[in-house]
C-alpha positions in Angstrom: 84.5 36.5 -36.1 87.7 37.5 -34.3 89.7 38.9 -37.4 86.1 41.2 -37.9 86.4 42.5 -34.0 90.3 43.1 -34.7 90.2 44.8 -38.4 87.1 46.8 -36.8 89.2 47.8 -33.2 92.2 48.6 -36.1 90.1 51.2 -38.0 88.6 52.5 -34.5 85.0 51.3 -35.6 84.9 49.0 -32.6 82.9 51.6 -30.4 80.8 52.2 -33.8 79.9 48.6 -33.5 79.1 49.1 -29.8 76.6 51.8 -30.7 75.2 49.2 -33.1 74.9 46.2 -30.7 73.8 48.1 -28.3 71.0 49.8 -30.2 69.9 46.3 -31.6 69.3 44.8 -27.9 66.9 48.0 -27.2 65.3 47.4 -30.6 65.0 43.8 -29.9 63.5 44.4 -26.2 60.8 46.8 -27.4 59.9 44.3 -30.1 60.2 41.7 -27.4 57.8 43.7 -24.7 55.5 44.4 -27.7 55.1 40.9 -28.7 54.7 40.0 -25.1 51.7 41.6 -24.3 50.2 40.6 -27.9 50.9 37.1 -27.1 49.4 37.6 -23.2 46.3 39.1 -24.9 46.2 36.3 -27.4 46.5 33.1 -24.8 43.9 35.1 -22.5 42.0 35.3 -25.1 42.1 31.8 -25.6 41.6 30.7 -22.1 38.2 32.8 -21.8 36.7 31.2 -24.8 36.9 27.4 -23.4 35.8 28.8 -20.0 32.4 27.8 -19.1 31.6 30.2 -16.5 31.9 33.2 -19.0 29.6 33.2 -22.2 28.4 35.6 -25.3 25.2 37.5 -23.5 26.3 37.0 -20.1 26.2 40.0 -18.0 29.4 40.7 -16.3 31.4 43.3 -14.0 35.0 43.7 -14.5 37.7 46.3 -14.4 35.0 49.1 -12.8 32.6 48.1 -16.3 29.4 46.3 -16.5 27.4 44.8 -19.1 26.6 42.4 -21.9 29.5 39.8 -22.6 29.0 40.5 -27.0 32.4 39.5 -28.1 35.5 37.5 -26.8 38.4 37.2 -29.2 42.1 36.5 -29.8 42.8 40.1 -28.6 39.8 42.1 -26.4 36.9 41.3 -24.5 33.8 42.9 -25.4 31.0 44.3 -23.6 28.1 46.6 -24.1 27.1 48.8 -21.2 23.3 49.4 -19.9 23.6 52.7 -21.7 24.6 50.9 -25.1 28.2 51.6 -24.8 30.7 49.2 -26.3 33.7 49.0 -23.6 37.0 46.6 -25.1 39.1 45.7 -22.8 42.1 43.5 -23.2 42.0 40.1 -22.6 44.9 39.7 -20.4 43.4 42.3 -18.0 40.0 40.6 -17.1 41.8 37.6 -17.1 43.9 38.7 -14.3 41.3 41.0 -12.5 37.9 39.6 -10.2 34.9 39.0 -12.8 31.3 39.4 -11.3 28.8 37.3 -13.5 25.2 37.8 -12.9 24.1 35.4 -15.3 25.4 32.5 -13.5 22.6 32.8 -10.9 18.9 33.7 -11.3 18.7 35.2 -8.0 19.8 39.1 -6.8 19.1 40.5 -3.5 17.8 44.0 -3.5 18.9 46.7 -0.7 17.5 49.4 -0.3 18.2 52.1 2.6 15.7 54.4 3.9 14.7 56.8 7.4 11.5 57.9 8.9 10.7 60.5 11.7 12.0 60.1 14.8 7.9 60.1 16.3 7.1 57.3 14.1 6.6 53.5 15.8 8.9 51.8 14.9 7.3 48.8 15.2 4.6 49.7 12.2 6.9 50.9 10.1 9.1 47.9 10.1 5.2 45.7 9.8 4.7 48.1 7.1 7.6 47.8 5.1 7.9 44.3 5.2 4.1 43.8 4.1 4.9 46.2 1.1 7.5 43.8 -0.3 5.5 40.7 0.2 2.6 42.3 -1.8 4.3 43.8 -4.5 7.1 41.2 -5.7 5.7 37.8 -6.3 9.3 36.3 -5.8 8.6 37.4 -1.9 6.2 34.4 -0.2 5.8 35.9 2.9 7.1 39.0 5.5 9.5 36.6 6.5 11.3 36.6 3.2 12.0 39.9 4.1 14.9 41.8 5.9 14.2 44.7 8.0 16.7 46.0 10.4 17.3 49.5 12.1 21.0 50.5 11.5 21.2 54.4 13.1 19.9 57.3 14.6 20.8 59.8 12.0 20.8 63.6 12.1 16.9 63.9 11.2 15.4 60.1 11.1 15.8 56.8 12.0 17.2 54.7 9.4 16.8 51.3 8.2 18.0 49.1 5.6 15.5 46.6 3.6 16.8 43.7 1.8 14.9 41.4 -0.2 15.8 38.5 -3.0 14.0 39.0 -6.4 14.4 37.1 -9.9 16.7 38.6 -11.9 20.1 37.9 -13.9 21.2 41.6 -14.2 21.8 44.9 -13.0 19.5 46.6 -14.9 16.4 44.1 -13.4 18.2 44.7 -10.2 17.4 48.6 -11.0 14.3 48.4 -11.9 13.1 46.2 -8.9 14.6 49.4 -6.4 12.7 51.3 -8.4 9.5 50.1 -7.6 10.1 49.2 -4.2 10.6 52.5 -3.4 7.3 54.0 -4.9 5.7 51.3 -3.5 7.1 52.1 0.1 6.5 55.5 -0.6 3.1 55.3 -1.1 2.6 53.0 2.0 4.1 55.5 4.3 2.2 58.3 2.8 -1.4 56.6 3.1 -0.4 55.8 6.8 1.1 59.2 7.1 4.3 57.9 8.5 7.0 60.7 7.5 10.4 60.1 5.7 12.1 63.7 6.9 14.2 65.6 4.8 17.9 66.4 5.9 17.9 69.2 8.8 20.7 72.1 8.9 20.8 74.2 11.7 22.6 77.6 11.2 24.5 79.4 14.4 25.1 82.9 13.9 27.6 83.9 16.9 27.4 88.0 15.8 24.2 90.0 16.4 22.6 91.4 13.1 21.3 94.9 13.5 17.4 94.8 11.6 16.1 97.9 12.9 17.7 100.1 9.5 
């Protein structure tokens, strides 16, 4: 080997050898990094496949996406969103990021925010809201199972937060329950003449306009 380097030096080929070795080193680093990503995804896929709390059919949320798990292989984690779009996520990203699995529990809490006019009887609004939720959701056993809190004096309304539990395993069921709650509360408020105000904006003109022409 020493003789080879001496010979290359005599022939002035030592710079070519250095360039060749440098190029080979860079190529090796590139290949190594590529394999590193592939290997990470493969190992992550194996780990995910053996996790008892992540199964095909679960409804999960991870890396900014939410949907039903339809495949876990050695390369990627695949979910189907509520709009039927398919999202493919590298296994490594899933393993290294927080993952919310809605299917691990059969209960979800629905949060609903609304506002009523300043002229409203606040005690009546609270009682009516709780009664409406308890009446329309079998999972809510009584008014005491409904949380109700006034949260702020808004620009045109006194705002409140209502929370209650439902039996659900994915975000779609939660949205359906919230949709129903909004409609039933609106009907109950209309029946009792409780106003849900539109946002009010006041425009001020400092310069008087001449409207005599």
